[in-house]
PyMOL CGO cylinders between C-alpha atoms (Angstrom):
from pymol import cmd
from pymol.cgo import CYLINDER

trace = [
    CYLINDER, 5.28, -13.34, -7.63, 3.95, -10.11, -6.12, 0.3, 1, 1, 1, 1, 1, 1,
    CYLINDER, 3.95, -10.11, -6.12, 3.45, -9.97, -2.35, 0.3, 1, 1, 1, 1, 1, 1,
    CYLINDER, 3.45, -9.97, -2.35, 1.25, -7.35, -0.72, 0.3, 1, 1, 1, 1, 1, 1,
    CYLINDER, 1.25, -7.35, -0.72, 0.56, -7.69, 3.00, 0.3, 1, 1, 1, 1, 1, 1,
    CYLINDER, 0.56, -7.69, 3.00, -2.05, -5.46, 4.62, 0.3, 1, 1, 1, 1, 1, 1,
    CYLINDER, -2.05, -5.46, 4.62, -4.12, -5.41, 7.78, 0.3, 1, 1, 1, 1, 1, 1,
    CYLINDER, -4.12, -5.41, 7.78, -7.86, -5.60, 7.09, 0.3, 1, 1, 1, 1, 1, 1,
    CYLINDER, -7.86, -5.60, 7.09, -10.23, -5.34, 10.05, 0.3, 1, 1, 1, 1, 1, 1,
    CYLINDER, -10.23, -5.34, 10.05, -7.37, -6.18, 12.41, 0.3, 1, 1, 1, 1, 1, 1,
    CYLINDER, -7.37, -6.18, 12.41, -6.33, -9.28, 10.42, 0.3, 1, 1, 1, 1, 1, 1,
    CYLINDER, -6.33, -9.28, 10.42, -3.08, -9.71, 8.51, 0.3, 1, 1, 1, 1, 1, 1,
    CYLINDER, -3.08, -9.71, 8.51, -3.90, -10.56, 4.89, 0.3, 1, 1, 1, 1, 1, 1,
    CYLINDER, -3.90, -10.56, 4.89, -1.55, -11.45, 2.02, 0.3, 1, 1, 1, 1, 1, 1,
    CYLINDER, -1.55, -11.45, 2.02, -2.42, -10.78, -1.62, 0.3, 1, 1, 1, 1, 1, 1,
    CYLINDER, -2.42, -10.78, -1.62, -0.55, -11.67, -4.78, 0.3, 1, 1, 1, 1, 1, 1,
    CYLINDER, -0.55, -11.67, -4.78, -2.74, -9.62, -7.11, 0.3, 1, 1, 1, 1, 1, 1,
    CYLINDER, -2.74, -9.62, -7.11, -2.85, -5.88, -6.40, 0.3, 1, 1, 1, 1, 1, 1,
    CYLINDER, -2.85, -5.88, -6.40, -6.43, -5.64, -7.68, 0.3, 1, 1, 1, 1, 1, 1,
    CYLINDER, -6.43, -5.64, -7.68, -7.60, -8.12, -5.01, 0.3, 1, 1, 1, 1, 1, 1,
    CYLINDER, -7.60, -8.12, -5.01, -6.69, -5.75, -2.15, 0.3, 1, 1, 1, 1, 1, 1,
    CYLINDER, -6.69, -5.75, -2.15, -9.88, -4.34, -0.58, 0.3, 1, 1, 1, 1, 1, 1,
    CYLINDER, -9.88, -4.34, -0.58, -10.64, -0.62, -0.87, 0.3, 1, 1, 1, 1, 1, 1,
    CYLINDER, -10.64, -0.62, -0.87, -10.66, -0.18, 2.91, 0.3, 1, 1, 1, 1, 1, 1,
    CYLINDER, -10.66, -0.18, 2.91, -7.58, -1.39, 4.77, 0.3, 1, 1, 1, 1, 1, 1,
    CYLINDER, -7.58, -1.39, 4.77, -6.14, -0.63, 8.19, 0.3, 1, 1, 1, 1, 1, 1,
    CYLINDER, -6.14, -0.63, 8.19, -2.45, -0.51, 7.25, 0.3, 1, 1, 1, 1, 1, 1,
    CYLINDER, -2.45, -0.51, 7.25, 0.05, -1.47, 4.56, 0.3, 1, 1, 1, 1, 1, 1,
    CYLINDER, 0.05, -1.47, 4.56, 2.63, -3.85, 6.01, 0.3, 1, 1, 1, 1, 1, 1,
    CYLINDER, 2.63, -3.85, 6.01, 4.54, -5.09, 2.96, 0.3, 1, 1, 1, 1, 1, 1,
    CYLINDER, 4.54, -5.09, 2.96, 4.54, -4.00, -0.68, 0.3, 1, 1, 1, 1, 1, 1,
    CYLINDER, 4.54, -4.00, -0.68, 6.78, -6.14, -2.88, 0.3, 1, 1, 1, 1, 1, 1,
    CYLINDER, 6.78, -6.14, -2.88, 5.89, -6.20, -6.57, 0.3, 1, 1, 1, 1, 1, 1,
    CYLINDER, 5.89, -6.20, -6.57, 7.77, -8.75, -8.64, 0.3, 1, 1, 1, 1, 1, 1,
    CYLINDER, 7.77, -8.75, -8.64, 10.47, -7.17, -10.77, 0.3, 1, 1, 1, 1, 1, 1,
    CYLINDER, 10.47, -7.17, -10.77, 11.70, -9.49, -13.48, 0.3, 1, 1, 1, 1, 1, 1,
    CYLINDER, 11.70, -9.49, -13.48, 15.45, -9.63, -14.24, 0.3, 1, 1, 1, 1, 1, 1,
    CYLINDER, 15.45, -9.63, -14.24, 16.77, -7.44, -17.06, 0.3, 1, 1, 1, 1, 1, 1,
    CYLINDER, 16.77, -7.44, -17.06, 16.60, -6.98, -19.95, 0.3, 1, 1, 1, 1, 1, 1,
    CYLINDER, 16.60, -6.98, -19.95, 13.06, -5.59, -19.81, 0.3, 1, 1, 1, 1, 1, 1,
    CYLINDER, 13.06, -5.59, -19.81, 10.56, -5.04, -22.57, 0.3, 1, 1, 1, 1, 1, 1,
    CYLINDER, 10.56, -5.04, -22.57, 8.91, -1.64, -22.99, 0.3, 1, 1, 1, 1, 1, 1,
    CYLINDER, 8.91, -1.64, -22.99, 5.73, -3.12, -21.50, 0.3, 1, 1, 1, 1, 1, 1,
    CYLINDER, 5.73, -3.12, -21.50, 7.65, -4.29, -18.40, 0.3, 1, 1, 1, 1, 1, 1,
    CYLINDER, 7.65, -4.29, -18.40, 9.21, -0.83, -18.01, 0.3, 1, 1, 1, 1, 1, 1,
    CYLINDER, 9.21, -0.83, -18.01, 5.74, 0.74, -18.12, 0.3, 1, 1, 1, 1, 1, 1,
    CYLINDER, 5.74, 0.74, -18.12, 4.44, -1.68, -15.48, 0.3, 1, 1, 1, 1, 1, 1,
    CYLINDER, 4.44, -1.68, -15.48, 7.44, -1.08, -13.19, 0.3, 1, 1, 1, 1, 1, 1,
    CYLINDER, 7.44, -1.08, -13.19, 7.03, 2.69, -13.46, 0.3, 1, 1, 1, 1, 1, 1,
    CYLINDER, 7.03, 2.69, -13.46, 3.48, 2.40, -12.07, 0.3, 1, 1, 1, 1, 1, 1,
    CYLINDER, 3.48, 2.40, -12.07, 4.34, 0.59, -8.82, 0.3, 1, 1, 1, 1, 1, 1,
    CYLINDER, 4.34, 0.59, -8.82, 5.25, 3.72, -6.85, 0.3, 1, 1, 1, 1, 1, 1,
    CYLINDER, 5.25, 3.72, -6.85, 1.91, 5.31, -7.74, 0.3, 1, 1, 1, 1, 1, 1,
    CYLINDER, 1.91, 5.31, -7.74, 0.09, 2.14, -6.73, 0.3, 1, 1, 1, 1, 1, 1,
    CYLINDER, 0.09, 2.14, -6.73, 1.85, 2.14, -3.35, 0.3, 1, 1, 1, 1, 1, 1,
    CYLINDER, 1.85, 2.14, -3.35, 0.89, 5.78, -2.80, 0.3, 1, 1, 1, 1, 1, 1,
    CYLINDER, 0.89, 5.78, -2.80, -2.73, 4.99, -3.72, 0.3, 1, 1, 1, 1, 1, 1,
    CYLINDER, -2.73, 4.99, -3.72, -2.77, 2.04, -1.34, 0.3, 1, 1, 1, 1, 1, 1,
    CYLINDER, -2.77, 2.04, -1.34, -1.42, 4.18, 1.51, 0.3, 1, 1, 1, 1, 1, 1,
    CYLINDER, -1.42, 4.18, 1.51, -4.25, 6.69, 0.94, 0.3, 1, 1, 1, 1, 1, 1,
    CYLINDER, -4.25, 6.69, 0.94, -6.71, 3.86, 1.54, 0.3, 1, 1, 1, 1, 1, 1,
    CYLINDER, -6.71, 3.86, 1.54, -5.33, 3.18, 5.04, 0.3, 1, 1, 1, 1, 1, 1,
    CYLINDER, -5.33, 3.18, 5.04, -7.82, 3.80, 7.85, 0.3, 1, 1, 1, 1, 1, 1,
    CYLINDER, -7.82, 3.80, 7.85, -5.14, 3.95, 10.53, 0.3, 1, 1, 1, 1, 1, 1,
    CYLINDER, -5.14, 3.95, 10.53, -2.58, 5.89, 8.51, 0.3, 1, 1, 1, 1, 1, 1,
    CYLINDER, -2.58, 5.89, 8.51, -1.17, 9.23, 9.52, 0.3, 1, 1, 1, 1, 1, 1,
    CYLINDER, -1.17, 9.23, 9.52, -2.52, 11.04, 6.47, 0.3, 1, 1, 1, 1, 1, 1,
    CYLINDER, -2.52, 11.04, 6.47, -4.68, 14.11, 7.01, 0.3, 1, 1, 1, 1, 1, 1,
]
cmd.load_cgo(trace, "trace")
C-alpha cells in the first residue's frame, strides 16, 4: 500500500492514494509508493517510472518549501 505523509495547514495527514493529496500542502514528510516484487509487467514498469516525477510535482506544491 502507498503511504504519503504531508503537512496540511499545520496538521500531519497520511494518504494512501496520491490523487487524494490536496493541491496546497505545507511540506512533504514521507513519500513511499508501493513497489511490487519482481517480475514486473510492462504496465507496472510504466507506473514505477512515474513516481519520481510525482514526488517532484508534490514538492512544487509545498507552501513552506525552499523552492524559488
